[in-house]
C-alpha distance (Angstrom), angle and dihedral (degrees) to the residues before:
residue distance angle dihedral
M1 . . .
I2 3.74 . .
S3 3.94 115.8 .
L4 3.77 118.5 -161.4
S5 3.84 133.9 168.2
Y6 3.77 111.8 -90.5
G7 3.73 109.3 -81.4
Q8 3.88 96.1 16.6
M9 3.74 115.4 125.2
P10 3.67 122.7 -137.5
T11 3.90 117.2 -123.3
K12 3.69 116.1 -92.1
A13 3.77 89.4 -109.5
E14 3.83 92.9 52.1
F15 3.81 90.3 46.7
R16 3.88 93.2 49.4
R17 3.88 90.9 50.1
A18 3.87 91.6 49.2
F19 3.92 91.1 45.6
A20 3.91 89.1 49.4
D21 3.77 92.1 48.1
A22 3.89 91.0 50.4
H23 3.88 91.5 46.7
D24 3.89 104.5 45.4
G25 3.91 91.8 -94.9
A26 3.83 95.9 -47.8
T27 3.76 120.9 130.8
E28 3.77 100.0 174.2
T29 3.86 97.3 55.6
D30 3.85 119.5 115.7
F31 3.69 121.1 -100.6
P32 3.92 105.8 -145.5
M33 3.75 124.2 -157.7
E34 3.77 134.1 177.9
L35 3.89 109.6 -155.3
V36 3.78 137.7 -176.3
G37 3.78 135.4 -178.2
A38 3.71 120.0 -9.3
D39 3.87 92.3 0.2
A40 3.82 91.8 57.3
E41 3.76 88.7 45.8
V42 3.77 96.7 53.8
A43 3.80 92.5 39.8
T44 3.87 90.6 56.9
E45 3.73 90.9 47.4
A46 3.89 91.8 50.6
I47 3.81 91.9 46.4
N48 3.81 95.8 44.7
Q49 3.88 93.4 59.2
G50 3.81 88.8 89.7
I51 3.76 112.4 -162.6
D52 3.75 109.6 -2.5
S53 3.74 137.4 -161.8
H54 3.78 90.2 -74.0
L55 3.73 89.7 56.9
E56 3.72 91.5 -115.3
A57 3.77 135.3 125.3
V58 3.70 136.0 -168.9
S59 3.78 113.9 -111.1
F60 3.75 111.2 -153.4
T61 3.81 145.7 142.8
Q62 3.74 127.0 -143.9
F63 3.74 128.0 -132.5
P64 3.80 132.5 -177.1
G65 3.85 104.7 -93.5
R66 3.65 124.2 -149.0
H67 3.73 123.1 -87.5
G68 3.89 92.8 5.2
K69 3.78 94.9 -50.8
L70 3.79 124.0 149.4
G71 3.84 105.3 -108.0
I72 3.84 116.2 -159.8
N73 3.82 134.0 167.0
V74 3.76 111.2 -159.1
Q75 3.72 105.2 -154.2
G76 3.77 116.0 -126.8
A77 3.82 138.6 -25.4
D78 3.80 95.5 -74.0
S79 3.87 93.5 54.0
L80 3.72 91.9 44.2
H81 3.90 88.2 51.1
T82 3.78 89.2 53.3
F83 3.81 90.5 47.2
V84 3.76 93.2 50.1
R85 3.83 91.9 43.8
R86 3.84 89.0 54.1
L87 3.71 90.9 48.9
S88 3.76 90.2 50.6
E89 3.78 91.9 49.4
M90 3.81 89.0 50.7
H91 3.84 87.7 51.6
G92 3.78 89.3 52.4
D93 3.87 86.7 55.3
G94 3.74 88.8 57.9
N95 3.86 102.8 -90.8
D96 3.79 104.5 136.7
E97 3.82 92.8 -178.2
A98 3.85 90.4 60.9
G99 3.84 90.8 51.0
D100 3.78 92.4 50.7
L101 3.76 91.4 50.3
A102 3.80 93.7 46.8
S103 3.84 88.9 48.1
G104 3.84 91.3 50.9
I105 3.78 93.1 51.1
L106 3.82 90.3 46.9
T107 3.80 91.7 51.6
T108 3.88 89.2 56.5
L109 3.85 86.6 58.1
D110 3.94 92.5 47.4
I111 3.74 93.1 -107.7
E112 3.85 115.5 124.4
W113 3.67 133.1 -166.0
V114 3.87 110.4 -145.2
């Protein structure tokens, strides 16, 4: 378990290790999510930034979620790190929903914000 202050991002190396641990050693596997409401809105905003000031983009595919949910597969550890970093930045700008989604994703990787 990695514990970080709320809003603090793990390093890419820490993130890749946590992702691999959660995915049987793989770092290039998809991370599927089905989102609704505020989570779907902040995810769409984070993805639609394109290439950002870190010269990174979120690679993803979209799929039809069940019951009208937004279904996305973020492709690999590095893209998921970028996605979570963007959510963290949005949280830093006052978007609590973005922080909640980032925290939830990190929890699945055995990383906690305290």
